C-alpha positions in Angstrom: -0.7 -28.8 -7.6 1.7 -26.1 -6.5 1.0 -24.4 -3.2 -0.5 -20.9 -3.5 1.8 -18.0 -2.7 -0.7 -16.5 -0.3 -3.6 -18.4 1.3 -6.1 -16.8 3.7 -8.5 -19.3 5.4 -11.6 -18.1 7.3 -10.0 -14.9 8.4 -11.8 -12.9 11.1 -10.5 -9.5 12.1 -11.6 -5.9 13.0 -11.0 -3.0 15.3 -11.7 -2.6 19.0 -13.8 -5.6 19.3 -15.8 -4.9 16.1 -15.6 -7.4 13.2 -14.9 -6.1 9.7 -13.9 -9.3 7.9 -15.6 -12.6 8.8 -14.7 -16.0 7.5 -12.9 -14.5 4.5 -10.9 -16.9 2.4 -8.8 -16.3 -0.8 -5.7 -17.5 -2.6 -3.1 -15.8 -4.7 -0.7 -17.7 -6.9 2.9 -16.9 -7.9 2.9 -14.3 -10.6 -0.9 -13.8 -10.3 -2.7 -10.4 -10.1 -5.8 -10.7 -8.0 -8.0 -7.6 -7.7 -10.2 -7.0 -4.6 -13.4 -5.1 -5.4 -16.3 -3.9 -3.3 -18.1 -0.9 -2.1 -16.4 1.6 0.3 -16.3 0.3 3.8 -16.5 -3.4 3.1 -13.0 -4.1 4.5 -10.7 -4.0 1.4 -8.0 -1.9 3.2 -8.5 -3.8 6.4 -7.7 -7.0 4.5 -4.3 -5.6 3.3 -3.5 -4.3 6.7 -4.2 -7.6 8.3 -2.0 -9.5 5.9 0.8 -6.9 6.7 0.3 -7.3 10.4 -1.1 -3.9 11.0 -4.4 -5.3 12.1 -4.6 -8.3 14.5 -6.2 -11.6 13.3 -8.9 -12.7 15.7 -9.1 -16.2 14.1 -8.3 -17.9 10.8 -5.0 -18.3 9.1 -2.8 -16.2 6.8 -0.2 -18.4 5.2 2.6 -17.1 2.9 4.9 -19.4 1.0 3.7 -22.3 3.1 4.3 -20.6 6.5 1.8 -19.0 8.8 2.3 -15.2 9.2 -0.8 -14.6 11.3 -0.1 -11.9 13.9 3.6 -11.5 13.1 5.1 -8.0 13.4 5.0 -6.0 10.1 8.8 -6.0 9.8 8.8 -9.8 10.1 6.2 -10.1 7.4 8.1 -7.7 5.1 11.3 -9.7 5.5 9.4 -12.9 4.4 8.8 -11.2 1.0 5.7 -9.1 1.1 5.8 -5.4 0.0 3.0 -3.0 0.8 2.0 0.3 -0.8 -0.7 1.9 1.4 -3.5 4.1 0.4 -2.2 7.7 0.5 1.4 6.6 -0.4 2.8 7.5 3.1 6.2 8.6 1.7 8.5 10.7 3.9 8.0 14.2 2.4 11.2 15.7 4.0 13.4 12.7 2.9 15.1 12.6 -0.4 14.3 9.9 -3.0 17.4 7.9 -1.9 16.4 8.2 1.8 12.9 7.0 1.0 14.1 4.1 -1.0 16.6 3.1 1.8 13.7 2.8 4.1 12.4 0.0 1.9 15.4 -2.2 2.6 17.8 -0.8 5.2 21.4 -1.6 4.5 21.4 -1.4 0.7 22.2 1.5 -1.7 21.7 -0.4 -4.9 18.5 1.0 -6.4 19.4 0.3 -10.1 16.5 -2.0 -10.6 13.8 0.5 -9.5 15.6 3.3 -11.3 15.1 1.3 -14.6 11.4 1.1 -13.9 11.1 4.7 -12.7 13.7 6.9 -14.5 12.3 10.1 -12.9 13.4 8.8 -9.5 17.0 8.5 -10.7 16.9 11.9 -12.2 15.6 13.4 -9.0 17.3 11.1 -6.5 18.6 13.9 -4.3 15.3 15.9 -4.3 12.9 15.9 -1.3 9.9 13.7 -1.9 7.5 16.5 -0.8 8.4 18.5 -3.9 7.1 15.7 -6.2 3.7 15.6 -8.0 1.2 13.1 -6.8 2.1 10.7 -9.6 5.8 10.9 -8.9 5.1 10.3 -5.2 3.1 7.2 -6.1 6.0 5.9 -8.3 8.3 6.5 -5.3 5.9 4.6 -3.0 5.8 1.6 -5.4 9.6 1.7 -5.9 10.2 1.7 -2.1 8.1 -1.5 -1.8 10.0 -3.1 -4.7 13.5 -2.4 -3.4 13.5 -5.5 -1.2 12.3 -7.6 -4.2 9.2 -9.0 -2.6 7.4 -12.1 -3.8 4.0 -10.5 -3.2 3.0 -6.8 -3.6 0.0 -5.4 -1.8 -1.4 -2.3 -3.5 -4.1 -0.1 -2.0 -5.7 2.3 -4.4 -2.4 3.0 -6.3 -4.2 5.2 -8.9 -6.2 7.4 -6.6 -6.1 11.0 -7.8 -3.7 10.4 -10.6 -3.9 11.9 -14.1 -4.6 9.5 -17.0 -1.1 9.5 -18.4 0.4 8.4 -15.0 -2.4 5.8 -14.6 -1.3 4.3 -18.0 2.4 4.4 -17.1 2.0 2.8 -13.7 -0.3 0.1 -15.2 2.3 -0.8 -17.7 5.0 -1.0 -15.0 2.9 -3.3 -12.9 2.3 -5.6 -15.9 6.0 -5.6 -16.6 7.0 -6.6 -13.0 4.5 -9.4 -12.8 5.7 -10.9 -16.2 9.4 -10.5 -15.6 9.7 -11.0 -11.8 6.9 -13.6 -11.3 5.6 -11.4 -8.5 2.1 -11.8 -7.2 0.0 -8.7 -6.7 -3.1 -8.3 -4.5 -4.7 -5.1 -5.8 -7.4 -2.9 -4.3 -8.4 -0.5 -7.0 -11.6 1.3 -8.2 -10.3 2.0 -11.7 -12.0 -0.9 -13.5 -10.1 -0.3 -16.8 -6.8 -0.6 -15.0 -8.0 -3.7 -13.1 -9.1 -5.4 -16.4 -5.7 -4.5 -18.0 -3.5 -6.2 -15.4 -5.6 -8.6 -13.3 -6.5 -12.2 -14.1 -9.1 -12.7 -11.4 -11.4 -10.4 -9.3 -13.0 -11.1 -6.0 -15.9 -9.2 -4.5 -16.1 -8.6 -0.8 -19.6 -8.1 0.7 -20.6 -8.6 4.3 -17.1 -9.2 5.5 -16.3 -12.2 3.2 -15.7 -13.1 -0.4 -19.1 -13.2 -2.2 -17.9 -13.9 -5.7 -14.7 -14.9 -7.5 -14.5 -14.4 -11.3 -11.9 -14.3 -14.0 -11.6 -10.9 -15.8 -12.8 -12.7 -19.0 -16.0 -13.7 -17.2 -16.6 -10.1 -16.0 -16.0 -8.7 -19.5 -18.8 -11.0 -20.7 -21.1 -10.1 -17.9 -20.6 -6.5 -16.7 -23.8 -6.7 -14.6 -21.8 -8.5 -12.0 -19.7 -5.4 -11.4 -22.7 -3.2 -11.6 -24.4 -5.2 -8.8 -21.5 -5.1 -6.4 -20.1 -1.6 -7.1 -23.2 0.3 -8.1 -21.7 1.6 -11.3 
């Protein structure tokens, strides 16, 4: 059996001595889209930040491509092949599109691949990112993470506050990159329709650990599982 792209084993982490995630374990395979679901405050964002080295691991292991990345610096983790799109996008508003993209992989000026995915960024490459709509800023944030051609992409609420047409567009782009680049995605998202359209599996976090792990097909057949964990 092939090794998983990402393996988290009994992860414990939190803030200022408090525990947010406790004994959490999961795996993501190459080219797989795994959605992380759960109520607000259960630690979904903390999970992504811990993988990215922004929150320290108290115990447990985070293994990527067969190597431990627990408590490495974020730049070291990025260089190993993990891209991160944080909640709220965190683009540089006063920088142009080109300058924002350069921050995703310093030393390169070849953005042709992401321009094919996001034509509006090529059209407005010299514009300041702060003049963009929310949807265009999200496209820029995703493009910036893709510039370094990561093996795994971490996405935190990528559709938050976006209009339906942009939601559909970004969903199609994410499906395209997983199918053509064999890229894994770990997705935190509340838009269940979007989750069902691109993910193969969903995990539910409750009480700091993974309570359930289901395929999307199983959840379609039994929507009460989602209702029980998300209160919808």
